[in-house]
C-alpha positions in Angstrom: 1.9 8.9 10.2 -0.2 6.1 11.1 1.4 3.4 9.8 4.6 3.9 8.6 6.7 2.5 4.8 9.0 0.1 7.1 6.1 -1.4 9.8 4.3 -2.2 6.5 6.7 -3.9 4.7 7.8 -5.6 8.4 3.9 -6.7 8.3 3.6 -7.9 5.2 6.6 -8.8 3.4 7.1 -11.1 0.7 2.9 -12.9 1.1 0.0 -11.5 -0.8 -2.0 -8.4 1.5 -5.4 -6.7 1.1 -5.7 -3.4 2.3 -8.7 -0.9 2.2 -8.0 3.2 2.1 -9.2 6.4 1.4 -8.5 7.3 -1.8 -7.6 10.9 -2.6 -11.0 11.9 -4.0 -12.2 10.7 -1.2 -13.7 7.2 -2.1 -12.5 4.4 -0.1 -11.0 1.4 -2.7 -10.0 -1.7 -1.8 -7.0 -3.3 -3.4 -5.4 -7.1 -3.5 -1.4 -6.3 -3.6 1.9 -7.4 -3.4 5.1 -5.7 -2.7 8.3 -6.0 -4.8 6.8 -6.8 -8.1 9.3 -6.3 -10.6 8.0 -8.0 -13.7 5.9 -5.6 -15.4 8.3 -2.4 -15.0 9.2 0.0 -18.1 11.7 1.7 -16.8 11.8 5.9 -15.7 11.8 7.6 -12.0 9.1 8.5 -10.3 8.3 12.5 -10.1 8.2 12.5 -6.8 9.9 10.6 -3.8 6.9 8.4 -2.2 8.0 7.8 1.0 8.2 11.3 2.8 4.9 11.6 1.3 3.7 8.4 3.4 3.1 6.6 0.0 4.3 3.7 -0.8 3.8 2.1 -4.2 2.0 -1.6 -4.9 1.4 -4.0 -7.3 -2.5 -4.5 -7.8 -3.2 -8.4 -8.7 -6.9 -7.9 -9.9 -6.0 -4.9 -11.8 -2.6 -6.2 -13.0 -1.2 -2.8 -12.4 1.2 -0.5 -10.2 -1.3 1.7 -7.4 0.1 4.0 -4.6 -0.9 3.8 -1.3 -1.1 6.5 0.8 -0.4 5.2 4.8 -1.9 8.6 5.9 -5.7 7.0 5.2 -4.9 3.6 5.5 -8.2 1.9 7.0 -7.9 -1.6 7.2 -4.6 -3.8 6.4 -5.5 -8.0 6.4 -2.3 -10.2 5.9 -2.9 -13.3 8.2 -4.4 -11.0 10.4 -6.3 -8.2 10.0 -5.2 -4.5 11.3 -7.9 -2.0 11.4 -5.9 1.5 11.5 -6.8 3.1 15.4 -4.5 0.3 16.6 -1.3 2.0 15.3 -2.1 4.9 17.2 
């Protein structure tokens, strides 16, 4: 794993951020989001442990919904400054 959930949370904190990552189908996605948004939760439990799979759930500010990011395929993180995936190796 190039970037752990703990490091991601430390870099981002409660600020808005932009990430670029490769989706499961191979396409590249750019997402503007935020961690810790609970306003739109409807209850329920995930059927998988996101942390153990290298995923993190964020709120997508543009599409107004929750999205899961695979930290293993993260290519770029912008939050105050730009971090590229090869810097975390």
